[in-house]
Each structure stands twice: as structure tokens, then as C-alpha cells.
LOGUDO-152624 format. One record per residue (C-alpha): x, y, z. Coordinates in steps of 0.5 Angstrom, whole numbers, plus 500, padded with zeros to 3 digits. Layout:
N
XYZ
...
//
This chain:
245
411253943
405253939
404257932
412257933
418254927
424252925
425253918
432252915
435253908
440248905
442246898
446238898
452240896
452242903
450236906
458234909
455239914
448237917
449232921
453236925
447241925
442238925
446234932
448241935
440243934
438237938
443238944
442245944
434247942
430240942
423240941
421244936
418244929
423243924
423245917
427243912
428247904
433243900
433240893
434235896
432231903
436224903
439225910
435229914
432227920
426223919
423228925
424233920
419235916
422236908
420241903
424240897
426246892
427245884
434247884
434250877
430257880
433262883
432263891
428268891
422263888
425256892
425261899
418264897
415255895
417252901
415259906
408256902
409250906
410252913
403252917
406256923
405265923
412265925
419262925
426262926
431262920
438258920
442257914
445249915
452253916
449257922
452252927
449252935
454252940
451253947
444252949
438257946
434262950
428259950
424263955
427269951
425267945
418265947
418272950
420275943
415271939
410272944
412280942
410281934
404277936
402283940
404288936
402288929
407294928
413290928
415284923
422280926
427282931
434279928
438276935
443279931
447286931
450288925
453295923
446299922
443298930
439305932
440308939
434308939
431303943
423300943
418302949
424303953
427296955
434294955
435289950
431291943
432297939
430299933
434297925
433303921
429300914
433305909
440303911
444297909
443291911
436291913
434285910
439280912
439272911
443272919
438269925
431272926
424272929
420272923
412274922
412268916
407273913
412279912
418275910
413271904
410279902
417281901
419275897
412275893
415282892
422282891
425280883
426273881
434273883
439269886
442271893
448272891
448275883
450268881
445269875
445276874
448282878
442283882
443279890
436278893
439281899
439287897
433288892
430285898
432291903
428296897
421292898
422293906
423300905
418301900
413298904
416301911
416294915
420295921
423291925
428291932
434288934
436284941
442287943
445284950
452287950
455281946
462282944
463283937
466278931
470280926
469286922
461287922
457283927
456281934
455274938
448272940
448270947
440269946
441264941
449262941
451260933
457261928
455266923
458263918
461256919
462257913
466262908
467261901
466254903
470253907
470252914
471259918
475258923
479264923
474266926
470261930
476256931
474256938
467254938
468251931
474246931
471242937
465241934
469238927
472234931
466231935
463229928
468226925
468233919
476233917
476241915
482239910
477237905
473244905
480247907
479253912
479261913
//
């Protein structure tokens, strides 16, 4: 689809995941324009466009500078430990991008249900629900289709802090949530009766991915052993090097 891309955020300390991530991406969702935001592009497939950030910057500045180099108006965001384990429903993604292009009021469509879904349907559709922009985790790093201009504005207005409070007590996801509320940004959730995974989130039928393959740097085999273990074997990754949870 024209005017649409994938944006993958990663860091070179997760280089051992790249072969697996990009291999699964090519297997299950090929043919897309792929940008990779990273501090070091050595090892990224040549088919991707690498956008380098300065690792000395906070997450907000890293991501904002990279976003400004994305040419497309719509993007599907990934982290490097969001590993695909099934085929992406391309027609559904394309239909959601088309919806975003036609509805000026909606800024993103999240593809993974969390704890903040509302019972309010979007135009009586059975698969799309409004998210409450006053609730926690309205803004999230989970996989979603975004209008790039809105995502960029959130990062422009958000404080220059890291993603998980590594350098200050503030966390960008929490602060970005406040920005979304002030701007009255509206977002949707795609939910098609997928099963629950863990305590608060659900699987995605449209983009079947492991969310997340790493927990505190260790392999998340506790929640995803059925999906993750054979992928680790396929790519020759010894889980003992990182350990498991």
C-alpha cells in the first residue's frame, strides 16, 4: 500500500534478535517499506532504511528525530522483540489504513487489546472500539497503525525523558498519555474476540506477534513458550545466554 510503512524501533544491544525479527517479518508480512530506528545499523537487512539516533539522547528525542525522516503518512510500529509467529492479515491492515485516511477524528488503531477498552463501538462495527483517552495506557508502545503527523506531535509536546524512567523518575509513556488527553486525541482498538494472554493483554489476530519476546532482558518463555521456543530453535538462538522468565 502506498503512503504506508513499518517503523521498527531497536537498539544494538538487542542485535541478537535482529535475524529472528526480520526473518519472521519477511516470512509473514513481506513487501513493505521498512524503516529501522537504531543507534547502529550494522546487521540490519539491506532492504530496510536505517535511521540512526544518538544513544546519548533520551527516548523521546531519539524517536522524534527518527520519525521526522519517515516520508509516509501512516505507519505500523514495532519494537525488535515483537516477533511475528503467523501471517499478518494484510487486507485488514490496508482497510484500517484506508479508514484512518478518511476519518480526520481518529489518530490511530491499536491492534492489541489491553485493560482500557470501552464498550463503545466505532460506527456499530463489531471489530473496532473507542479507547478512553483519560485512562491509563491510552498511549502505548504496543503495535498500532498511526497517523505519523499525530505521533510526531505527541513526541514534540511530550517531555524529553526516557521510555522507562532510566534517567529520571518520569516515563515517556506516562507523560505521553497526558499529552494525548490534553489534545483530546481519539484512538480505536481492533478486537476480534482474541484470547487473553497473561494478566492484562490479548493476542492479535490481524498481526500475530509476541508481545514481548523479552522481559527485563530475558526470553519470555513463560507466556509464549509454544510460539517462541520453535522460533528460537529455527534461528539457532540459545535461550540460556539471556535466560528465561
